[in-house]
C-alpha positions as CSV (number, residue, x, y, z in Angstrom):
1,M,-123.0,6.4,-101.5
2,R,-121.6,9.9,-101.3
3,V,-118.8,11.3,-103.5
4,I,-116.1,13.2,-101.8
5,S,-113.7,15.1,-104.1
6,V,-110.1,15.2,-103.0
7,H,-107.7,17.0,-105.4
8,H,-104.0,16.1,-105.1
9,F,-103.2,17.6,-108.5
10,E,-100.7,14.9,-109.7
11,S,-103.5,13.0,-111.5
12,Q,-107.2,12.4,-111.3
13,D,-108.0,9.0,-109.8
14,V,-111.4,7.8,-108.8
15,S,-111.7,5.4,-105.9
16,T,-114.9,4.0,-104.3
17,V,-115.2,4.1,-100.6
18,S,-118.1,2.5,-98.8
19,T,-120.2,5.1,-96.9
20,P,-117.6,7.7,-96.1
21,L,-118.5,9.9,-93.1
22,A,-115.4,12.2,-92.9
23,S,-112.1,12.5,-94.8
24,T,-109.0,14.6,-94.9
25,T,-105.6,14.6,-96.6
26,T,-102.2,14.6,-94.8
27,P,-99.0,16.4,-95.8
28,D,-97.4,13.1,-96.8
29,N,-100.0,12.4,-99.5
30,K,-102.3,10.1,-97.5
31,L,-106.0,10.2,-97.5
32,L,-107.8,9.4,-94.2
33,V,-111.4,8.2,-94.6
34,A,-113.8,7.4,-91.8
35,T,-116.5,4.9,-92.6
36,D,-119.7,4.0,-91.0
37,N,-118.4,0.6,-89.7
38,L,-116.2,2.4,-87.1
39,V,-113.0,2.2,-89.2
40,V,-110.6,4.8,-90.4
41,E,-108.9,3.8,-93.7
42,V,-105.5,5.2,-94.7
43,R,-105.1,5.4,-98.4
44,E,-102.0,6.3,-100.5
45,L,-102.7,9.1,-102.9
46,Q,-99.6,8.5,-105.0
47,S,-100.7,4.9,-105.6
48,S,-104.2,5.6,-107.0
49,G,-105.8,5.7,-103.5
50,Q,-104.6,2.2,-102.6
51,L,-105.6,1.2,-99.1
52,T,-102.5,0.8,-97.0
53,H,-104.0,0.0,-93.6
54,S,-107.0,0.8,-91.4
55,F,-107.8,1.0,-87.7
56,Q,-110.9,0.5,-85.6
57,T,-112.5,3.4,-83.7
58,I,-114.8,3.1,-80.6
59,D,-117.4,5.4,-82.0
60,V,-118.6,7.0,-85.3
61,V,-116.1,9.5,-86.6
62,T,-117.8,12.7,-87.7
63,K,-114.7,14.9,-88.2
64,I,-111.0,14.3,-88.7
65,I,-108.7,17.1,-87.5
66,L,-104.9,17.0,-88.0
67,D,-102.8,19.0,-85.5
68,F,-99.1,19.2,-86.2
69,D,-98.2,21.6,-83.3
């Protein structure tokens, strides 16, 4: 297990994610976490990191890049 610190400054919540490979936050207070079982989880930071949904990928995710252009 690896600990990834994500600070959203409204509170300090601790959530356990099984084998995170990459993560990032979004402007609308979501946390995207790529796991080793080819899934990207979408978590709601305003709800203590509650998993809202997830989606399968076709390969291991090593980096998540958000592009809003």
